[in-house]
C-alpha positions as CSV (number, residue, x, y, z in Angstrom):
1,M,0.0,0.0,0.0
2,T,1.4,3.4,-1.0
3,T,1.3,6.2,1.5
4,P,-0.6,9.3,0.2
5,K,1.5,12.2,-0.7
6,P,1.7,14.9,2.1
7,I,-0.6,17.8,1.2
8,I,1.0,21.2,1.5
9,L,-1.7,23.9,1.3
10,I,-0.7,27.5,0.5
11,L,-3.4,30.0,1.6
12,C,-4.0,33.6,0.6
13,T,-7.2,35.6,0.8
14,G,-8.0,35.9,-2.9
15,N,-6.1,32.9,-4.3
16,S,-5.3,34.8,-7.4
17,C,-1.6,35.8,-7.2
18,R,0.7,35.1,-4.3
19,S,-0.6,31.6,-3.5
20,H,-0.5,30.5,-7.1
21,L,3.1,31.9,-7.5
22,A,4.1,29.9,-4.4
23,E,2.2,26.8,-5.5
24,G,3.9,26.7,-8.9
25,I,7.3,27.3,-7.4
26,L,7.0,24.8,-4.6
27,R,5.5,22.1,-6.8
28,A,8.4,22.5,-9.2
29,A,11.0,22.5,-6.3
30,L,9.6,19.5,-4.5
31,G,8.7,17.2,-7.4
32,E,6.3,14.4,-7.3
33,D,6.5,13.2,-3.7
34,F,4.3,16.1,-2.4
35,N,0.8,17.3,-3.2
36,V,1.1,21.1,-3.4
37,Q,-2.2,23.0,-3.6
38,S,-3.4,26.6,-3.0
39,A,-6.7,28.1,-1.9
40,G,-8.2,31.3,-0.5
41,S,-10.4,32.3,2.3
42,N,-12.3,34.6,-0.1
43,P,-11.3,33.4,-3.6
44,A,-11.3,35.9,-6.4
45,G,-12.5,33.3,-8.9
46,Y,-9.5,33.7,-11.3
47,V,-5.8,33.5,-11.5
48,H,-4.3,36.9,-12.3
49,P,-3.0,37.1,-15.9
50,L,0.2,38.8,-14.7
51,A,0.9,36.0,-12.3
52,I,0.6,33.5,-15.2
53,Q,2.9,35.8,-17.3
54,V,5.7,36.2,-14.7
55,M,5.7,32.5,-14.0
56,S,6.1,31.6,-17.6
57,E,9.1,33.9,-17.7
58,I,10.8,31.4,-15.4
59,G,9.6,28.4,-17.2
60,L,6.6,27.5,-15.0
61,D,3.1,27.2,-16.4
62,I,0.3,27.9,-14.0
63,S,-2.3,28.7,-16.7
64,S,-4.3,25.6,-15.7
65,H,-4.5,26.7,-12.0
66,R,-7.9,27.7,-10.7
67,S,-9.0,29.9,-7.8
68,K,-10.3,27.6,-5.0
69,H,-11.9,28.1,-1.6
70,L,-10.0,26.6,1.4
71,Q,-13.2,24.7,2.3
72,E,-12.4,22.3,-0.5
73,F,-9.6,21.0,1.7
74,L,-11.3,20.8,5.1
75,N,-12.0,17.1,4.7
76,Q,-8.6,16.2,3.5
77,K,-5.5,15.4,5.5
78,V,-3.5,18.6,5.1
79,E,-0.1,18.1,6.6
80,T,1.3,21.6,6.2
81,V,-0.5,25.0,5.8
82,I,1.5,28.0,4.6
83,T,-0.2,31.4,4.6
84,V,1.3,34.1,2.4
85,C,-0.8,37.1,3.5
86,G,-1.9,38.4,6.9
87,N,-5.6,38.1,6.3
88,A,-5.4,34.4,5.4
89,D,-3.2,33.8,8.4
90,Q,-5.9,35.2,10.7
91,A,-8.8,33.4,8.9
92,C,-7.0,30.0,8.6
93,P,-8.8,27.1,10.3
94,M,-7.0,24.1,11.6
95,F,-7.2,21.2,9.2
96,P,-7.6,17.5,10.3
97,G,-4.2,16.0,10.6
98,Q,-2.4,19.3,10.2
99,M,1.1,19.0,11.7
100,N,2.8,22.2,10.5
101,R,1.9,25.8,10.0
102,H,4.0,28.6,8.6
103,H,3.3,32.2,7.8
104,W,5.4,34.1,5.3
105,G,3.8,37.3,4.2
106,F,4.4,38.9,0.8
107,D,3.2,42.2,-0.7
108,D,0.0,41.7,-2.9
109,P,1.1,42.4,-6.5
110,A,-2.5,42.7,-7.6
111,K,-2.6,46.0,-5.7
112,A,0.4,47.4,-7.7
113,N,-0.2,50.9,-9.2
114,G,1.2,52.4,-12.3
115,D,1.4,51.4,-16.0
116,D,1.7,47.8,-17.2
117,N,5.5,47.8,-16.9
118,E,5.4,49.1,-13.3
119,K,2.8,46.4,-12.3
120,L,4.9,43.8,-14.0
121,A,7.9,44.9,-12.1
122,V,6.0,44.4,-8.8
123,F,4.8,40.9,-9.9
124,R,8.4,40.0,-10.8
125,R,9.7,41.2,-7.4
126,V,7.1,39.3,-5.4
127,R,7.7,36.2,-7.6
128,D,11.4,36.4,-6.9
129,E,10.9,36.9,-3.1
130,I,8.5,33.9,-3.0
131,K,10.9,31.8,-5.1
132,R,13.7,32.4,-2.6
133,V,11.6,31.5,0.4
134,F,9.8,28.5,-1.1
135,E,12.9,27.0,-2.7
136,A,14.7,27.2,0.6
137,Y,11.7,25.5,2.3
138,A,11.7,22.8,-0.4
139,A,15.4,22.1,0.1
140,G,14.8,21.6,3.8
141,R,11.8,19.3,3.2
142,L,13.8,17.3,0.6
143,D,16.8,17.0,3.0
144,E,14.4,15.9,5.8
145,K,12.8,13.3,3.5
146,S,16.2,11.9,2.4
147,G,17.3,11.6,6.0
148,R,20.1,14.2,5.7
């Protein structure tokens, strides 16, 4: 019998930008041994087009992601919850079987002002910040899994 993959759930309020950036980066960094998902406490109902664009710039395709409500995961055995915005951290319920919880807050790129180039610069900055944090987290999880 195979053990189910640990579910790592990344939460944000709208589940349109930050959580999808983190989901795509973490899924790529961890590989097939983990089930990485994202959701929101008040989902926007779409994935922001600029989030999709800046991820494609680093070779990650999140165009098939969808905005989901965290309630979709309440009956699943979520091992780790990571919140990426303060509102989601405060609204986050405990999940059955949850063992770990982390909060790493990032600016909301959807609130960026200015022209398209200025907004894109904010999306890229937040993507790069998320990439640094989540790749470091992934390296630790992979070390832990391999017994290092």
